[in-house]
C-alpha positions as CSV (number, residue, x, y, z in Angstrom):
1,M,196.7,47.4,-4.9
2,T,193.9,47.6,-2.3
3,T,191.6,50.5,-2.5
4,M,191.1,52.6,0.6
5,T,187.7,52.2,2.3
6,K,185.9,55.5,2.2
7,I,183.5,56.6,4.9
8,D,181.0,57.5,2.2
9,D,180.7,53.9,1.2
10,T,179.7,52.8,4.7
11,A,176.9,53.1,7.2
12,F,178.8,56.1,8.7
13,A,178.0,58.2,5.6
14,R,174.8,59.8,6.8
15,L,176.1,60.4,10.3
16,E,179.2,62.1,8.8
17,K,177.1,64.3,6.5
18,E,174.9,65.3,9.5
19,G,178.1,66.3,11.4
20,R,177.4,63.8,14.2
21,L,180.9,62.2,14.4
22,L,182.9,64.3,16.8
23,N,186.2,64.2,18.7
24,A,187.4,61.2,16.8
25,V,190.3,59.2,18.1
26,L,189.8,57.0,15.0
27,K,187.8,57.8,11.9
28,A,189.6,55.8,9.2
29,P,189.8,52.4,7.5
30,T,190.9,49.7,9.9
31,E,193.3,46.8,9.2
32,R,190.5,44.5,8.0
33,P,189.8,44.8,4.2
34,G,186.7,46.9,3.5
35,R,186.2,47.9,7.1
36,F,185.9,51.5,8.4
37,G,186.2,52.3,12.1
38,F,185.2,55.1,14.4
39,R,186.0,55.9,17.9
40,G,184.8,59.2,19.4
41,E,181.6,60.9,20.2
42,L,178.2,60.7,18.4
43,A,176.0,63.8,18.6
44,I,172.4,62.8,19.4
45,K,170.9,66.2,19.8
46,F,172.6,69.4,18.6
47,A,172.6,72.6,20.6
48,Q,171.0,75.6,19.1
49,Q,173.7,77.6,17.2
50,F,174.0,81.3,17.2
51,A,175.8,82.9,14.2
52,D,179.1,81.0,13.7
53,E,179.7,79.8,17.2
54,K,180.3,76.0,17.5
55,R,178.6,74.6,20.5
56,P,178.9,71.1,21.9
57,P,175.9,68.8,21.4
58,E,173.1,69.0,23.9
59,L,173.1,65.2,24.1
60,S,175.7,62.8,22.9
61,A,176.7,59.1,23.1
62,D,180.3,59.1,24.3
63,Q,183.2,56.7,24.0
64,V,181.7,55.2,20.8
65,I,183.5,52.3,19.2
66,A,181.9,51.2,16.0
67,V,182.8,49.6,12.6
68,A,181.1,49.4,9.3
69,Q,181.8,47.5,6.1
70,A,182.1,49.1,2.7
71,G,179.0,48.6,0.6
72,E,176.8,47.8,3.6
73,G,174.3,50.2,4.8
74,T,174.1,49.0,8.4
75,F,176.5,48.6,11.4
76,P,177.5,45.1,12.5
77,F,178.9,46.5,15.7
78,F,178.3,49.6,17.8
79,A,179.1,50.4,21.4
80,A,178.8,53.6,23.4
81,Y,178.4,55.2,26.8
82,L,175.1,57.0,27.7
83,H,174.9,59.1,30.8
84,S,171.2,58.0,31.2
85,F,169.3,55.0,30.0
86,E,166.5,57.4,29.1
87,S,168.6,58.6,26.1
88,L,168.5,55.1,24.5
89,T,165.4,55.9,22.3
90,A,167.0,59.2,21.1
91,L,170.2,57.3,20.1
92,A,168.1,54.6,18.4
93,D,166.3,57.4,16.5
94,V,169.6,58.8,15.2
95,L,170.7,55.3,14.2
96,K,167.3,54.4,12.6
97,G,167.8,52.4,9.5
98,L,171.5,51.7,10.3
99,L,171.0,48.8,12.7
100,T,169.9,45.2,12.1
101,P,168.4,42.4,14.1
102,E,171.7,40.5,13.7
103,G,174.0,43.4,14.8
104,K,175.8,43.5,18.1
105,Y,175.0,46.7,19.9
106,F,176.4,47.5,23.4
107,I,175.2,50.5,25.5
108,F,176.8,51.2,28.8
109,C,174.6,53.4,31.1
110,N,175.6,55.3,34.1
111,N,172.3,55.0,35.9
112,I,171.3,51.3,35.8
113,D,172.0,49.0,38.7
114,L,175.5,47.7,38.7
115,L,174.3,44.1,38.9
116,S,171.8,44.4,36.0
117,K,172.2,43.6,32.3
118,Y,169.3,44.0,29.9
119,D,168.4,43.3,26.3
120,V,166.2,46.0,25.0
121,V,164.7,45.8,21.5
122,I,164.0,49.0,19.6
123,D,163.0,49.0,15.9
124,G,164.0,45.4,15.6
125,A,167.6,45.9,16.9
126,T,168.7,44.4,20.2
127,F,170.7,46.7,22.5
128,H,172.7,44.9,25.2
129,V,172.4,47.5,28.0
130,L,175.1,47.2,30.7
131,P,176.1,49.1,33.8
132,I,179.2,51.2,34.0
133,D,180.7,53.2,36.9
134,E,184.2,54.5,36.8
135,A,185.4,52.4,34.0
136,T,185.6,53.1,30.2
137,V,183.6,51.5,27.4
138,Y,186.9,50.1,26.0
139,N,187.9,48.4,29.3
140,E,184.3,47.1,29.9
141,L,184.2,45.6,26.4
142,L,187.6,43.9,26.9
143,E,186.2,42.3,30.1
144,L,182.9,41.4,28.6
145,L,184.4,39.8,25.5
146,Y,187.3,38.1,27.3
147,L,190.0,40.0,25.5
148,D,193.5,40.3,27.0
149,K,194.5,43.9,27.5
150,G,198.2,42.9,27.3
151,S,197.9,41.3,23.9
152,L,196.2,44.4,22.5
153,K,198.8,46.8,23.9
154,R,201.1,46.8,20.8
155,M,198.3,47.2,18.3
156,S,197.3,50.4,16.6
157,T,194.0,52.1,17.5
158,A,192.6,50.6,14.3
159,G,193.9,47.1,15.2
160,K,192.4,47.3,18.7
161,T,189.1,48.4,17.2
162,D,189.2,45.3,14.8
163,A,190.0,43.0,17.7
164,I,187.1,44.3,19.8
165,A,184.7,44.3,16.8
166,D,185.7,40.7,15.8
167,A,185.1,39.5,19.4
168,A,181.8,41.4,19.6
169,L,180.6,39.8,16.4
170,R,181.0,36.4,18.0
171,F,179.2,37.5,21.2
172,N,176.0,35.4,21.7
173,A,175.0,35.8,25.3
174,A,171.5,37.0,26.1
175,F,170.5,39.1,29.1
176,E,167.1,39.8,30.8
177,A,164.8,41.0,28.0
178,I,162.9,44.1,29.1
179,A,160.9,46.8,27.4
180,Y,162.3,50.3,27.2
181,T,159.5,51.5,29.5
182,E,160.5,48.9,32.1
183,G,164.1,50.1,31.9
184,L,162.8,53.7,32.6
185,R,161.0,52.4,35.6
186,R,164.1,50.6,36.9
187,M,166.8,53.2,36.2
188,G,168.3,55.1,39.0
189,P,169.0,58.9,39.2
190,V,171.6,60.3,36.8
191,R,174.8,60.6,38.7
192,N,177.1,63.6,38.4
193,R,180.1,62.3,36.5
194,N,182.4,64.8,38.2
195,E,181.3,64.0,41.7
196,N,184.1,62.5,43.9
197,R,186.6,63.2,41.2
198,P,189.9,64.9,42.4
199,V,190.1,68.4,41.2
């Protein structure tokens, strides 16, 4: 009998204890032995709380897709949406100690040029920073990793997460290497996500 992979045995443990894993579509063992997957929102900066009221985070990484292996203290794969490139250091700070130089980390930012792709190293971990406009992190990853949407259709959420993670772990392209400060200089204004959206 296989034992169920517990979140406490993975790199997610600290984030879970800190109450950072929110609005989960998936927070469970995946279909790969020993692997735990998460899809949801990661709180980067909590809002001040008054009495018992629960408030949404002041800053979060959205559309997170990540996996961790039981018995390992770091993430092999992590992807997320950031509304502004500027938040990258705050995210790296929350994930400090949970990332490795070998890991595959994809950050889609709303305010970088749509033709740009950067590699930004923070604390030894390389973040592949990519543009995103109206799409989702899920769809952008499928395109980046050459995964066929049709073949994933029948899979469970856990199965889809495995397929993306497996492809991401094979990813070996490199983009223009820039410092975080250079990214700040190049980034555009933060766009209103609800602009031009039908009401």
